[in-house]
C-alpha positions in Angstrom: -41.1 -2.5 -5.1 -39.3 -2.2 -2.1 -38.3 -4.6 0.9 -36.5 -4.6 4.3 -34.1 -7.3 4.7 -31.6 -8.4 7.6 -28.3 -9.7 7.0 -25.3 -9.7 9.2 -27.3 -8.3 12.1 -28.3 -5.1 10.3 -31.4 -4.1 8.7 -31.6 -2.6 4.9 -34.1 -1.1 2.8 -33.5 -2.2 -0.8 -35.1 -2.0 -4.1 -34.2 -3.6 -7.3 -31.0 -2.3 -8.7 -29.7 -1.2 -5.5 -25.9 -1.6 -4.7 -25.0 -2.3 -1.4 -22.2 -2.9 0.8 -23.0 -5.5 3.7 -21.2 -7.6 6.1 -18.9 -10.3 4.7 -20.8 -13.5 3.5 -19.2 -16.1 1.8 -19.2 -16.4 -2.1 -17.4 -15.5 -5.3 -18.0 -12.5 -7.4 -20.7 -12.8 -10.0 -22.3 -15.8 -7.7 -26.3 -15.3 -6.7 -27.2 -15.2 -3.0 -30.7 -15.2 -1.3 -31.9 -13.3 1.6 -34.6 -15.0 3.5 -35.1 -12.7 6.3 -37.5 -10.3 4.6 -39.5 -8.2 7.1 -41.6 -6.0 4.8 -42.4 -6.0 1.2 -44.3 -2.7 -0.3 -44.7 -1.2 -3.7 -43.4 2.2 -4.3 -46.8 4.1 -3.1 -46.7 2.1 0.0 -50.7 0.8 -1.0 -49.9 -2.9 -1.0 -47.8 -3.3 2.3 -47.1 -6.8 3.7 -45.3 -6.9 7.3 -44.3 -10.0 8.8 -44.0 -11.0 12.3 -41.2 -11.1 12.4 -40.5 -12.2 8.7 -42.6 -12.9 5.7 -42.8 -16.6 5.3 -41.7 -17.5 1.5 -40.5 -14.1 0.7 -37.0 -13.7 -0.3 -34.8 -11.2 -2.0 -32.3 -12.4 -4.5 -28.7 -10.6 -5.2 -25.7 -10.6 -7.2 -22.1 -10.5 -5.6 -20.2 -7.7 -7.2 -17.0 -7.7 -5.2 -15.3 -8.8 -1.6 -13.1 -6.3 -0.2 -12.3 -4.5 2.8 -12.8 -1.3 4.4 -10.8 1.7 5.0 -8.3 1.4 7.9 -9.2 2.5 11.3 -6.4 3.2 13.6 -7.1 2.4 17.4 -4.4 4.4 19.7 -4.2 3.6 23.3 -1.9 6.1 25.5 -1.3 6.4 29.0 0.4 9.7 30.0 3.6 9.8 32.5 4.1 6.0 32.1 5.8 5.6 28.4 2.7 3.5 27.3 1.5 3.8 23.9 0.2 1.1 21.4 -1.1 1.8 18.0 -3.2 -1.0 16.2 -5.3 -0.9 13.0 -8.3 -2.6 11.7 -10.1 -2.9 8.2 -13.5 -4.5 8.0 -14.4 -7.0 5.5 -17.3 -6.5 3.3 -19.2 -7.9 0.4 -20.8 -5.2 -2.2 -23.9 -6.9 -3.8 -26.4 -5.6 -6.4 -30.3 -6.5 -5.7 -31.7 -8.3 -8.5 -35.2 -9.4 -7.6 -37.6 -9.0 -4.7 -40.4 -12.1 -4.5 
């Protein structure tokens, strides 16, 4: 069975046992989270498809938080020629790694 869920303004296709890096959500490692925004549920062959308008009422996907972390550093550089203007900045995006435990 697989499902399409929304979290952090993005949509993900998930199956049971999948590991994802999603936008940061609050919670400690080994705690369980529930995603209520389920847009589609289906079996592996695509025979039993349930489509929501926009979300399926009563459907949920449960996941376990594996870790909280930050991504690789991205350098932001601003430069203007001939005026001695240079700025360098960096950014590391926080993320949450989750493992899907059940689709209901």
